[in-house]
C-alpha positions, 0 to 999 in steps of 0.5 A: 746108218741103220743098224738092224743091217746085220741082224737076224731075219725079220717075218716082216721081211717080204723081200731082203739080202743078206750076206749077198756076194757076187764076183765076175773075175776080179770084179766084186760086183756085189759086196756082202750085199744087206737089205730088207723091204719090209711087207706093206712099204716102198723101199728105194735103192739108189747108186751110182753107175757100177754101185751094183744095182742091177747085178742085185735085181738079177738075183732077187728074180732069180736071173742070178746067183749069189756067189755068197748069201742069200736071198731073204723072202718072207723073212727065210733064206731062198735059194731062187732057181729061176725067174720063174720061182721067183714070180711063183713066189709074188716076185716081179719086175718092171723094165725100163724098157716096156715088155709089151706087145705091139698091136695086141689091145691092153686087154690081150696084153694083160692077159696073155700067156694066162687068158681065161677061156671057155668051150673050144679053148677059145678067148673069154673076153667077158672074163678078161675083161671083168678081171681087168676092171676088178684091177683097175678098181683095186688100183684106182685107175681108170683105162680103155682097154680097147685101144692097141698098145700102139696108140696108148701113152706111155703112162698107160703102157706103165701101169699096164705093165704094173696091172700085169704083174699083179693079174698074175699075182705078184704082189712084190713089184720091182720098178726100174726107173719107172719115172724115165720117160713120163711128164710131170703129172704122168709121174704124179699119177704114177706115185699115186698108184704106188702110194695106194698099192702100198696101202693095200699091202704090196711091197715096192722096190723103186730103183731110180736116180731121181732124188726128189721122186724117191724122198717123195714116195718111199718108206726106207732107202737103201744106198749102194757105192762100188757093189756095196750097202754104204747107207741104210736109211728111213727116208723122213729121217734123210734129204737129198744133198745127204743122199747124193753124197752117200751115193758118190762119196762127196758133196757135188756143186750144181751146175749153173749155166750162164747166160748165152750169148747167140750168134749166127745161125748154125741149123735152120730146119723149115717146113719140114715133115717126116712120113712114119712110114704108115703113109701118115705124118710122124713130123709135120712142118718142123721149123725152128733155128739154133745158133752159135753159142746156144743150147736148143731142147726139145721136149716132149713125151717120148713117142711124139716125133722127136725121133724122127726130128734128130733122124731128119736133122742127122739124114738118117731118115729122108724128109718128105719136105721141107729143107735143113742147112748147117752152116748155111749149106743145104743138107736135106739130101745129104747121108750122115758122114756127108753131114759129119764133113760139114761139121755135125757131131752126134750123140746117140741116145743108145751108146750101145748099139750106134754110139759106140762098137762095144767090141773095139778098143776103148782107143778106137772108139776115142778118135774113130770118124777122125782118124784121117784129119791131117797128123793121123794119116800119111800117104794114105797109112795111119800114123798109130803112134799119133792116134794112140797119143792123141786118144789117151790125151781125149781119154785123161780129158774127159776124165774116163776111168779105165784099164788099158786103153786097148781093152774092149768098150765094153769093159768100161761102165756105162758112165765112162762108154757116155764120156767116150762118145762125148769125148769123140764128139766134141773133139775138133770142136764141131759146128752142131752137136745134136746131142740125144738123151746125153745122161741117159743110164748115167750117175750124179757125177756123170751128169754134173760132168756132161752137162759142164761138157755141154755148156764149155761147148756153147760158151766156146760158140758151139750150137747144141740140138738137145733131146731129153726126157729129163725136163730138170736136165733141159731146164738147167741147159736150155737157152730156148725149149721147143715143146713137141706134141704129136708130130707138131712143135707146140710152143717155145719157151726162153730160159727162165719164163717156164716152169717144170709143170708149165712145159709138162702141160705143154708136152701133154698139148694143153694150153701153155 
């Protein structure tokens, strides 16, 4: 561990924290946090769910204030009044959810709210384009600035987010899970860009749970656990396994999938086309099957039709043509509740908005949808004690860390909320589980647990349709991988037949 953490501020420290503590009632989100990001370096911050990373980032942006301690800017303590002051001091953040405005071009988004003007307050397009070209040259990238954001690939939008901060004068970039939706070649392009920006003197805070990327791109690493800094390391002096152990406090066994033994067809999708709503097909002529005892994964860069495919399978969106059957039953015209009655379970990619009711209790969330099963209702009246006992058993079985089960689900960490959702969806052994981004926002321990849940369900004869933006996850879990690109299913690989690079090329529309 770096013994300099408690020393006096270093004038080379472009951004850091000294003794930062932030409490929310009895919860201590940040507990005497120290870290120092030196100018012209890439500093990674890693930790599991509830480690305190998000609270610390809000404080560094001026969105929140510490109860004790100080933000350090250029080696001196600073009391930020808000995000505007942080930005005025050169600190900008690229969020997981892009902030670009649909319907505008890349150039218009770059200069939005800072447009160069001429004459009667007209936008000076030539000056804006010249500024964009200078940033291109500086960053070592090449973009078509006239393309609408809606039509730009995901990695291009990511680059524009970064260049927009540079255009506004930021020299400290905070990147929150910047590679979450990128293909391998796009990730390499982004990593190269970050290294070029570092070489030009920029300081980058890199928040990620992908430890291979952290080890590739960073100079220094701060590890957080339960609100505290538990390690301050030089990247060259550590390993992936050592980082993982620091993050969770134990050595975690790697998930190993056994060979599957597929049985009868559970889900059949034949020639399905889905309209995107503007007269164009977002999904075209999709055909595939998922059988008992197998996990079939859909791999693709975000926005290539996988959302429409899942909406079609679950009944959240009508299909234009084709046929979908579940366990031999035609379901193309059925709504989601009717499909659930036939054995479909659905793990939504957005647990906060769709997968859970965060205001409802933990116990209510884990049993809702199953509460009218025999044994839980008598004469039309819910048997609340039986439901409560069942809820407690499920929560214990899925190791949901909680206080009282009648507390609102919002009181749980993201990883524990996901455990609640999975416990509910797997309860009763459904015929098919549609699992979308099952480990999004989940820490290393939670990921391993969820992976094992999916494999155990498969080994009992369950069928899984998996959609994930994590290629490592797909390679770990999937018995078959179907690649989707531009609304079309482009190819299929079986376990062991392809590697991450091959799949990545197919995701970008290239030949396998």
